[in-house]
C-alpha positions in Angstrom: -80.0 81.3 -72.6 -78.1 78.1 -73.2 -79.1 75.5 -75.8 -78.5 71.9 -76.6 -78.7 70.8 -80.2 -80.2 67.5 -81.3 -78.9 66.5 -84.7 -81.1 63.8 -86.3 -78.8 61.6 -88.4 -80.4 58.1 -88.2 -82.0 57.9 -91.7 -81.2 55.2 -94.2 -80.5 57.6 -97.2 -82.7 55.5 -99.6 -83.0 58.3 -102.2 -79.3 59.1 -102.1 -78.2 55.6 -103.2 -75.7 55.4 -100.3 -75.1 57.0 -96.9 -75.4 60.7 -97.7 -74.0 61.6 -94.3 -70.6 60.1 -95.5 -70.5 62.0 -98.8 -67.2 63.8 -99.1 -67.2 67.5 -98.5 -63.7 68.9 -98.8 -62.0 65.7 -97.6 -64.4 65.1 -94.7 -67.8 63.4 -94.4 -70.9 65.6 -94.8 -72.0 64.9 -91.2 -68.7 66.3 -89.9 -69.5 69.6 -91.5 -73.0 69.7 -89.9 -71.7 69.0 -86.5 -68.9 71.6 -86.8 -71.4 74.4 -87.6 -72.9 74.0 -84.1 -69.8 73.2 -82.2 -68.6 76.7 -82.9 -71.6 78.4 -81.2 -71.0 79.9 -77.8 -74.6 79.5 -76.6 -74.7 75.8 -77.4 -73.8 73.6 -74.4 -74.1 70.1 -75.8 -74.2 68.5 -79.2 -76.5 65.5 -79.1 -75.9 63.3 -82.2 -78.6 60.7 -83.0 -77.5 58.0 -85.3 -78.5 54.5 -86.4 -77.4 51.5 -84.3 -74.0 50.4 -85.5 -72.9 54.0 -86.5 -71.8 55.1 -83.0 -68.1 55.0 -83.9 -68.7 57.2 -87.0 -70.7 59.6 -84.8 -67.9 59.8 -82.2 -65.5 60.6 -85.0 -67.7 63.4 -86.3 -67.9 64.9 -82.8 -64.2 64.5 -82.0 -63.4 66.3 -85.3 -65.6 69.2 -84.4 -64.3 69.6 -80.9 -65.1 72.3 -78.4 -68.4 71.1 -76.9 -69.8 68.5 -74.7 -70.9 65.7 -76.9 -73.5 62.9 -76.6 -74.2 60.0 -79.0 -77.7 58.6 -79.0 -79.2 55.8 -81.0 -82.1 57.1 -83.0 -85.4 55.5 -83.7 -87.3 54.1 -86.7 -88.8 57.5 -87.5 -87.7 61.1 -87.2 -90.1 61.6 -84.3 -88.6 58.7 -82.4 -85.1 59.9 -83.1 -85.7 63.4 -81.8 -87.6 62.1 -78.8 -84.6 60.0 -77.9 -82.4 63.0 -78.3 -84.6 65.1 -76.1 -84.1 62.6 -73.2 -80.4 63.6 -73.3 -81.0 67.4 -73.4 -80.8 69.5 -70.2 -80.4 73.1 -71.3 -83.3 75.6 -71.2 -83.4 75.9 -75.0 -83.1 73.2 -77.6 -82.4 73.2 -81.3 -83.3 70.3 -83.7 -81.4 70.0 -86.9 -81.2 67.6 -89.9 -77.9 65.8 -90.1 -78.1 66.1 -93.9 -78.1 70.0 -93.8 -74.4 70.7 -93.7 -74.6 74.5 -94.5 -76.3 76.4 -91.7 -74.4 79.6 -91.2 -73.6 81.1 -87.8 -76.0 84.0 -88.4 -78.9 81.6 -89.1 -78.2 79.6 -86.0 -78.0 82.7 -83.9 -81.2 84.1 -85.4 -83.1 81.0 -84.4 -81.7 81.1 -80.8 -82.5 84.8 -80.6 -86.1 84.0 -81.6 -86.4 81.4 -78.9 -85.2 83.9 -76.3 -87.7 86.5 -77.6 -90.7 84.4 -78.8 -90.2 80.9 -77.2 -89.5 79.4 -80.6 -87.8 80.0 -83.9 -88.1 78.2 -87.2 -86.3 79.2 -90.5 -88.6 79.4 -93.5 -88.2 80.3 -97.2 -90.9 81.7 -99.4 -92.0 79.5 -102.3 -91.1 80.5 -105.9 -93.2 77.9 -107.6 -97.0 77.5 -107.5 -98.4 74.6 -105.4 -101.2 72.2 -106.4 -102.6 68.9 -105.1 -101.8 65.9 -107.3 -104.7 63.4 -107.4 -104.9 60.5 -109.8 -102.5 62.2 -112.2 -104.5 65.5 -112.2 -103.6 68.8 -110.6 -106.3 70.3 -108.3 -106.6 73.0 -105.8 -105.0 76.5 -105.7 -103.2 78.0 -102.8 -102.2 81.7 -102.2 -98.4 81.4 -102.6 -97.7 84.4 -100.4 -99.0 82.4 -97.4 -97.0 79.3 -98.1 -93.4 78.7 -97.0 -90.8 75.9 -97.0 -89.6 75.0 -93.5 -86.0 74.4 -92.7 -83.9 73.5 -89.6 -82.4 74.2 -87.1 -85.6 74.7 -85.3 -85.5 76.1 -81.8 -87.8 75.8 -78.8 -87.9 76.0 -75.1 -87.0 72.5 -74.0 -89.9 72.1 -71.6 -92.4 73.2 -74.3 -91.0 70.8 -76.9 -91.2 68.0 -74.3 -94.8 69.0 -73.6 -95.5 68.8 -77.4 -94.0 65.4 -77.7 -95.9 64.1 -74.6 -99.2 65.5 -75.7 -98.9 64.0 -79.3 -97.3 60.7 -78.4 -97.9 58.1 -81.1 -98.6 60.6 -83.8 -96.2 61.2 -86.6 -95.3 64.7 -87.9 -92.9 65.7 -90.6 -91.1 68.2 -88.4 -91.2 69.8 -84.9 -93.0 72.9 -86.0 -96.1 70.8 -87.0 -96.0 69.0 -83.7 -95.5 72.2 -81.8 -98.5 73.8 -83.5 -100.7 70.8 -82.6 -100.2 71.7 -78.9 -99.5 75.4 -79.1 -102.1 76.8 -81.5 -100.2 80.1 -82.1 -97.5 78.1 -83.8 -93.8 78.6 -83.9 -92.2 81.9 -84.7 -90.8 82.2 -88.2 -87.4 83.6 -89.1 -85.8 84.0 -92.5 -84.2 80.9 -93.8 -81.3 80.6 -96.2 -81.3 79.1 -99.8 -77.9 77.4 -99.2 -79.2 75.7 -96.0 -80.8 73.0 -98.2 -81.3 69.4 -97.1 -79.3 66.8 -99.1 -81.7 64.2 -100.2 -80.2 62.8 -103.4 -76.7 62.8 -104.8 -77.8 65.5 -107.3 -78.6 67.8 -104.4 -75.1 67.2 -103.0 -73.4 67.9 -106.3 -75.3 71.1 -107.0 -74.6 72.6 -103.5 -71.0 71.5 -103.2 -69.5 73.8 -105.9 -68.2 77.4 -105.6 -65.2 78.3 -107.6 -62.9 81.2 -107.1 -59.8 82.5 -108.9 -57.0 84.8 -107.8 -53.9 86.5 -109.2 -51.0 88.4 -107.8 -47.7 89.8 -109.0 -44.7 91.3 -107.2 -41.6 93.2 -108.4 -38.3 91.5 -107.8 -35.2 93.3 -106.5 -31.6 92.3 -105.7 -31.2 90.4 -102.4 -34.1 90.4 -100.0 -36.3 87.4 -99.2 -38.4 85.3 -101.7 -41.3 83.5 -100.1 -43.7 81.2 -102.0 -46.4 79.1 -100.4 -44.9 79.9 -97.0 -41.5 78.5 -98.0 -38.4 80.6 -98.3 -36.8 80.1 -101.6 -33.0 80.2 -101.9 -32.5 83.0 -104.4 -30.3 86.0 -105.2 -33.4 88.2 -105.7 -36.2 89.1 -103.3 -39.7 90.6 -103.4 -40.6 94.3 -103.1 -43.8 94.2 -101.0 -45.6 95.6 -98.0 -46.0 92.2 -96.4 -43.6 89.3 -97.0 -44.7 89.4 -100.7 -45.7 85.7 -101.0 -47.4 86.0 -104.4 -48.7 82.4 -104.4 -50.4 82.8 -101.0 -51.9 86.2 -102.0 -53.4 84.7 -105.1 -54.8 81.8 -103.1 -56.3 84.2 -100.6 -58.0 86.2 -103.3 -59.3 83.0 -104.8 -60.8 81.8 -101.5 -62.3 85.2 -100.8 -63.8 85.4 -104.3 -65.4 81.9 -104.0 -66.9 83.0 -100.6 -68.3 86.2 -102.1 -66.0 88.4 -99.9 -63.9 91.5 -100.7 -60.4 91.0 -102.1 -57.2 90.8 -100.1 -56.4 94.5 -100.7 -59.6 95.5 -99.0 -59.4 93.2 -96.0 -55.6 93.6 -95.5 -54.7 97.0 -97.0 -51.1 97.8 -97.8 -51.3 101.2 -96.0 -52.1 99.5 -92.7 -48.9 99.3 -90.5 -50.3 96.1 -88.9 -49.5 94.2 -92.1 -46.0 95.7 -92.6 -43.8 92.6 -93.3 -46.4 90.2 -92.0 -46.2 86.5 -92.7 -48.7 85.8 -95.4 -49.6 82.6 -93.7 -51.2 84.7 -90.9 -53.3 86.3 -93.5 -54.3 82.9 -95.0 -55.2 81.7 -91.5 -57.5 84.8 -91.0 -59.0 84.1 -94.4 -59.8 80.6 -93.4 -61.5 81.9 -90.3 -63.8 84.1 -92.5 -64.7 81.0 -94.5 -65.3 79.0 -91.3 -67.8 81.5 -90.1 -69.7 80.9 -93.3 -69.4 77.1 -92.8 -67.3 76.9 -96.0 -64.0 75.2 -96.7 -61.9 74.4 -99.7 -62.1 71.0 -101.3 -59.3 71.4 -103.9 -56.7 74.0 -104.8 -54.6 74.7 -107.9 -51.8 77.2 -108.0 -49.5 78.2 -110.9 -46.3 80.1 -109.9 -44.6 82.1 -112.6 -40.9 82.7 -111.9 -38.0 82.8 -114.4 -35.4 81.5 -111.8 -34.6 79.7 -109.6 -36.3 76.4 -110.4 -39.0 75.4 -107.9 -39.6 71.7 -108.5 -37.7 70.6 -105.4 -39.8 73.0 -103.2 -43.3 72.0 -104.4 -43.8 68.8 -102.2 -43.1 70.8 -99.0 -45.2 73.7 -100.3 -48.2 71.2 -100.6 -47.6 69.9 -97.0 -47.5 73.5 -95.7 -50.7 74.5 -97.4 -52.5 71.3 -96.4 -51.9 72.1 -92.7 -53.7 75.4 -93.0 -56.4 74.6 -95.6 -57.4 71.4 -93.8 -57.5 69.3 -97.0 -55.4 66.4 -98.2 -52.1 67.0 -100.0 -53.4 65.2 -103.0 -56.1 67.8 -103.4 -53.5 70.6 -103.8 -51.9 71.1 -107.2 -48.9 73.4 -107.6 -47.0 74.0 -110.9 -44.2 76.3 -111.8 -43.8 78.1 -115.1 -41.2 80.5 -116.6 -41.9 83.5 -118.8 -39.7 82.1 -121.6 -37.7 85.3 -121.5 -40.8 87.4 -122.3 -42.8 89.9 -120.2 -41.7 91.0 -116.7 -41.6 87.5 -115.4 -39.5 86.3 -118.3 -37.0 89.2 -117.9 -36.6 88.3 -114.2 -38.3 91.5 -113.0 -41.3 89.9 -111.3 -42.9 86.8 -109.7 -46.5 86.1 -110.4 -49.1 83.5 -109.3 -52.5 82.4 -110.3 -54.8 80.3 -108.1 -58.1 78.5 -108.5 -60.1 76.9 -105.7 -63.3 74.9 -105.3 -65.1 75.4 -102.0 -68.3 74.2 -100.4 
């Protein structure tokens, strides 16, 4: 089954203090990340982006940055219901997803589980169980008690058969609902099919929500023995030197430390597990290829770095002249501005293996979100 996705992004962001869809996530606006999560899905035919009047150019920029899919920009309405209804007019696929523009972290697996549910059960809505007790607040007093095991928080993307969602909107025209699952249940009493949601797939409502979600840190370290002659690679740049690195791959200690930092922040295994040194496929491999594969792992989790810091420890030669081009090279693969990349070079002051000219080492720290 093919799907169109309607991304509702026409709110005014009153509680955020400014347009939350333009909050910076790793050098790009928040909305760009939301769109990119769906543009990578094979079963999605068209991305329909619904925005406020006057924001069409921004919407086209988000769609162009994501690439890969047919894109449609639609002017939203005064309410969420009007916005989604406008988006539905542009949908043509058998299935349709509806997603909040301010939820930038839906993973590929979550989107796929919703689409799978639509194919099997005609609908799919991600939900989370509640951790806190729920009461009704009336005149400053708490009343009522609800069995928490029967209560859930509802997320997006929500998936439906397009004809059934159109039927639900037609039958309830003029009525306002907080989301599509409530509207659907008003017409189809069995209600929408629930699938497990994800904690990280939170909706950004205030700037505090954004700051809390946009922070995962990772650190990495690598060291390689030096030997006479050979090649010395650091941050993808060949360094003019009378010593080279003894390693299974090209021995780029800075890139290896960076890869470990990225994998650590994403909760993945380390570089040695993913790219083992006893695998002939990686014999002499360019470490930038490994970095590119690592970025693909992050992309599938809808994660990307926002800033990177690397310390290279090498007794000689001096690296200061190489650092600017190192930053440019890393920027091209990481997809972040050069100014968000810090690289410094240190010696071992004649101590330890680095200081005695026997090794090159690197440490990296990254912030991803």
